[in-house]
N, C-alpha and C positions, 0 to 999 in steps of 0.2 A: 565805651562801656566795658571793654575788655580790661582796660587799665583799672577801672573801679573794682572789677571782680578780683583782679590781682591784689589790690590793696586789701580787700576783704579777706582774702586767703592769708596774706601776710599777718593781718591783725589776729586771725584765729591761731596761726602758728605761734605768735607771741603769747596770746592768752593761754595756750596749752602748756607752754613751758615757763612763762615768766610771771604768771599771776598767782603765785603761791599755791599751785595745785588746787585751785578753788573747786574743781570738778570732783575731787576725791571725797568720799564719804566715810573715811576711816578715823576722823577726829572724834573720838568718843571720850567719855568721862575718864580721867586718869585714875589709876589705882591709888590706894591710900598711902603709899610711900612708907611701908613698914608698920602700919597699924598705930601710928602715933596718936590718932584720935581716940583710940580705945583706952589709952592710959588715963585720960581725963576728958570725957566727952563734954564739950562746951555747951552752955545753955543756948537754945535757939528760940527766937520769936518768929513765928510765921505770920506775915502781914498780907492780908488778902483784900485789896480794894474791890468793891462790888457795887454795881449800879444796874438795877433791873436785870438780874441774872437768875431769876427763878427757873428758867428753862434748863439751866445746866448746873446750878449750885448743888443739887442733890447728889450728883455723881462726883463733882470736883471736890467739894468740901468734905464729903464723906471719905474720900480717899486720903485726904490730909489728916483727918481726925483718927483714921485707922493706922497711921504710921507707927511702927514700933521703933522707938529710939532709945538707946541705952542711957542717955542723959536726960536733962530736963528740956521739954519743948512745950510751947503754948501757942495757940492759934488766936490771932486777932483779926476778925472780919470787920472791915470798915464799910458800913452800908452808906453809900453816897447818895442819899435821897431817893432810894428806890420806891417805886409806886406799884410794884407787882408782888409784894410780899417776900422779897428776898431775905430781909432780916428775920422775919418770923420763921421761914423755912430753916434758916441757919440755926436759930435757937433750938428748934426741934431736933435737928441733927446732933447738936451738942449735948442733948440729954441722954443719948444712947450710952449704955454702960461700956466701959473700957475705952472710951474715946480720950484723946488728948484734951486738956483744958481749953475751953473756947470762951472768948469774950466777943460779943457783938456790940459795936459802938457806932456812933455817927459823928461825922466831923462838922456838920452844918454846911452852908453854902461857902464855896471857896471865895476868898477875898480877891480883889482886883490884882491881876498879875500872876495868878496861879491857874494851872489846869486842874480840872476836877480830880483826875486820878492822882496826881502828885500831891494835892492837898490831902486826899484820903490817906495816901502812903505816909505823909508827914505825921498825920494824926495818929496812925497806927504805930509808927516807930516811936513817937514820943510816949505814948501810953505803955508800950512794951518796955522802954527804958525805965520808966517810973516803977513798973510792977515787977520786972524780972531782972533788969540789969544784964540782959542777954549779950553774949559775946558775938553772936551772929544773928543776922536777919535773913529769913527766907522770904523774898518778895515774889509772890506768885499770883497770877491772875485768876479770876473767879471761874474761868472756863478751862482751867488746867487740872487734869487728873494725874495724881502721882501713884504709880504702881508700888507694890510692896517693896520696901527697902530703899525707896528713892531718897528720903531725907538722910538716912544713914550714909548712903553712898556719896551724897553731896558733901556732907561734913567730912567724911574720910578723905575725899579728894582735896578739899580746901585745906584742912589741917595738915594732912600728910605731905602736901606739896607746897606748903607755905604760900597759899594763894589768898589774896584779899577779896577776890570776887570770882565766883564760879557760876557760869550761866550755861543753860542748855536750850537749844532750839527745839521746842516741843514738836513732837510728830503731829502734824495737822491732819484733820479728817479728810479722807479721800474716798467717798462713797458714791457721790453723784457723778455724772459725766463731766459737768463743769468743774467740780473739785479735782477730778483726775487730770483735767487739762491745765488748770490754773495753779493748783497748790504746789506740786513738786517744782514747777518753774519759779514760784515765788521764793522758795528756799534756795534754788539754784542761782537766781539773780542776786539774792542777798549775799551768798557766798562769793559770787564773782565780784561784787562791790567791796565786800569785807572778807577777804580770805582768812579762814580760821587760823591757819598757821602763822600768818602775819600778826594777827591779834594776840596769839599766845606766845609770841617770841618776846622774851624779856628785853626791854629797852626799845622795842619796836614802836613806831608811831601810830600804827593802825589800831583803832579801838572801836569795839561794838559789843553789844550784848543782845540777848533775846529776853524781852521784858516779862515773858510768861513764867520764867524760872530763873531767879537770880539769888544766889547765896552770897551775902555781903557781910564782911567782917565789920563789926560795930565801930571799931577804931578807925577803919578806912573810911566809913561813912562820915565820921566826924572830921577827919583830916580833909576830905573833899567837900565838906559842907553840903552834903546832899541829904534830903532833896532840895533844900533851899536854893542852892546854886543853879539848879536846872528847873526852877518852878514854872517857867513859861514854855518848856519844851513839849511839843506835841510828840516828837519821836524820842520819848523819854529814855528808852533803853540804851540807845546809842549815846545820848547825852550823858547818861549815868556812867557808862564805860569810859568815856573821854574824861570826865571829871575825876574818876578814881585813878585812872592811869596817869593823868597830869599831876596828881598829888603824890605820885610815887608808888601807887599800889600795883600789885601784880594781878592781872586778870586772865581769865581763860574762858573760851567759848567753844562749844562743839555740839554735835548732834545728839539727841536724846535717845535713850533706850527704855527708860522707865517713866517718861513724862509725855503725856498726850493731851492735845487740845480736843475738847469734846464739843466745841461750838460748831453747829452745822452751817454750811453755806449752800443751800439747796439749789440756787440758781445763779445766773451770771450777775444779776443786779446786786445781790448781796456781796459777791466777790469783788465786783467793781467798786462798791462803796468802801470795802475794806482796804483796797489799794489806793483809791483816789483820795481818801480822807487825809493822807499824809504824804503823798508822792511829791507834791510841790514843796512842802516843808523840807523834804530830804534834799531838794535842790536849792535850799536857802532862799526861796522865793526870788530867784535871780533869773530874769528872762534870757540872759545870754547863756547861762548854764542850761536852761531849758532847751534853747535852740541847739546847743552842742549835744545834749542828751538825745534829742530827736534825730539829729543827723547821725550820731554814733550808733543808735539802735538800728536805723535804716541801713547803714553801711555794714554792720556786723551781722544782723539777723535777716534783713529783707533782701539785700543784694544777692546773696548766694542762691536762693531758690529761683529768683527772677532770672539771674544769669544762666543757671542750669537749664531751666525749662525754656526760656526765651532763646537761648543759644541753640538748643536742640531743634526747636521749631524753625528757626531761621537758617539752620545748617552752619552756624558759626561755631565750629567745634572747639576752638581754643577758649572762647567765652564759656561754652558749656562745661568744658573740663575744669576750668578755674572755679566756676560756680559750684559744680558738683563736689569738688574737693573741699571747698570751704564748708559746704552743707554737711558733708560727711564728718568733718572734724567737729562741727557744732553738734551734730547728733551723737557722736561718740562721747563727747564730754558730758552729755545729758544722761547717758545710760546709767551711770552709777546712782544718780539721784532717783531715777525711775525704779531701780532695783531696791533702793532703800525704802521707797514707798510701796513696793510690791506691785508695780504697774507694768504693763506689757511694753516690750521694746518698741512696738509699732508707734508709740506716742512720740518717740524721739524725733522723727522727721517733721513732726508737726510743730516743733519749737518755734519756727519763724511765725506761724500763725498766732501762737500764744504771745510772742514778743510784740506783734503788731497790736494785740489787745492791750498789752501793758503800755505801749506807746500812747494809745488813745486814752487810757486811764490817766496817764501822767498829764497829758494836755488838758483833759477834763478837770483835773485837780487844779491846774493853773487858772483855767477859766473861772472856776468857782471862787478861787482866791480873789481875782480881780473884780468879780461881781459882789465882793464883800461878804461872801458866805463862809469863808475860812474853812479850817479843818473841823469837821463835825463828828461827834461820837456820843451815842446814848443821850441824845437830846441836848447836848452842849455844843456850842460853836466857839472855836478859838480863832479869832481873826488875826491875832498878832503873830509875827514870825517867831520861830524858835529863838530862845536866848543863845547867844554865842557861848559855847563852853569848850 
């Protein structure tokens, strides 16, 4: 066991210095690079796919319609078969004076081979091209609220830095106890898997995005043939980033300051479904990758506290010291994310417990897949694996 604890400590030492500084939270929206956008603000079409979002659409859509943008911007909300009055609520919001122009449309049922969200996005982008000829698309989810100046800052960052895609990881809600325990870790694990600095490095191979907020140059979308090229993808944001980067586009991803998710996750069951719906798709539905992931999570996150506590109880002090050192490095790398979310430092030592929950969520995702239930969201089930992009 002492050897295993030593391997875990070495793994954490490598993660600390060799994984793109994943634990840092200072990757924020770049400045506009000299105000180039202000010389000729490009037209922007905001595409919002929505399905049964009446609970949150009042806040999220209102924040988009209230954006003050120096150029031309128009919002296209694509109501994907909602049964809770999402479309009607959106139309009412669009009637408020001073709002950006709003079009509420419906794509109909997705054809075979398309996920519902991407079919809605395709419909919205096609309509926006026809009506506006926009140079940029802002693809944003129906649960994402944009603070004042968000749209302008996104465009300035994209134009001023010659970026084809700018994406921000929205600040998720952390109000309930379970949200505080699970949500910061969700972003922490994502950054560990896709270090932002590697994503943003020109010529780098790592590609990822946060689907809740993506500003995409129209010409880059055409060059990458999106969303058609990723029509089967359940994890559509990562697939989108890969397609754009593969086609030669420059992408950027960082943490948000003006973009917030307003979707509540009041209990563990809701958070569990949020993670489990796509966890096995992230592993390409590969049982060997699943096995490796389970063993890796156990080695990196579970061995340190077991070694530290078990070694102390057994009087095996070398084992205890190795486990405690790995646990301390783990907790230390988690502190910046907790500060970003305004959470107490005392949650940092609990990361192994949270990691164990994520491990179980991933296994549950695989079990659902092999039972034929596939990835499910908003009443739709997608049994097929992600398309390779």
